[in-house]
N, C-alpha and C positions, 0 to 999 in steps of 0.2 A: 465545542470542542474543549475536553479535558484539557487536561499537565500536560497527565501520562504520556496522550495523543500526542500532543504539541513538542515533548520533546523526544519521541519518535521523530516525526516529524523531521526535528534539529537535526537528531545523530543521523539522518538518512541524508542528510543537505551536506554533513559535512565529510560524508567516502562519497558522493558521487554526483551532478550533475541531471535529476531527472527532468524532463521534460512536464509530468505529473505527477501527484501520486495520491491516490483517491482510497477514503474511510468504505469500505463497503459490511464491515458486520462489527457488530456490540457486543456483547455478553457483560450482563451485570444479572447484578445480586438478584433474588425476589423482594426482598425484606428491606431491603436496603436501596439497589437502584445503584450499590457499588461497583467500577468496575471490573470485572476477570477477566479477561479476557478483550485483542480486538484484530479482523485482518484490514491489512492495509494494499493495496495495487502499486506499485511502482515500474512506470510505465521511462524507459531510458536510448536515448541517441542507439542507431545501428550497428555502431562497431562495440558496443558491447556484451562481455561476454556475462549471460545475462546467470548461471547458472553459477560463474566465481562471486559474483557479485553479492548473490542471493547471499552467501556465506557469508561473505564479509557486513551488509546488515544488518546479519544476525547476529553478526561478535560484537558490532559496537552498537546493538543498540541495551537503555540501561532504562528498563522500567521493571513494575513490580512484576504484571501482567504477562501472561505467554502472548508472541503477538506471532500472527499466520501470516505472512508475505508472498506476494504473488506478482513477479516479476519479466515484466518482459520489454522486447526490443519495441520502438517506437512500427516497425513496420507491421510484427505481428500483434502488435494491435491492434492495427487499425485494418490486417485482414480480418484476423479471430472474432470482432468487436461489431463486424461488416453484416457475422453469421449468428441468424437466432439463439440457435441452438445453443452455442460456442458457454464457455466460461466469463470470458473475458467481455460478454455482450451483455449476461447474468451480473457482472460487474458494472460494468456502464449504464447500465437502467437501474439501480438499486443505488450505487452507493453516492459519494460526498468529494466530493475535488475540493479538497487539504490546501492542498499545494499545487501553483500552474495558473496556466492563463485565465483559467475560469475566477478563480480566486483574489 
């Protein structure tokens, strides 16, 4: 995990108490391999307003590359990740847990 992704993870942890953070995409330059953008999935407790939290998280991120955030409650994540055709299931298959019980 790059320093940029670590900084983004720490910023998320300052704003909320997620159950998991999953890195599921990284874009890098062809010539140098330098990180150009990345995507994180944040799974939070059921009582959290995901739409409001996503805005807060974007404002808290202080990194030099674009970050895409997907935010799910635990209930949404559990339901959607069981559906093989859902975006959440794709994230679960392809992603790497950077914070949570598996780290």
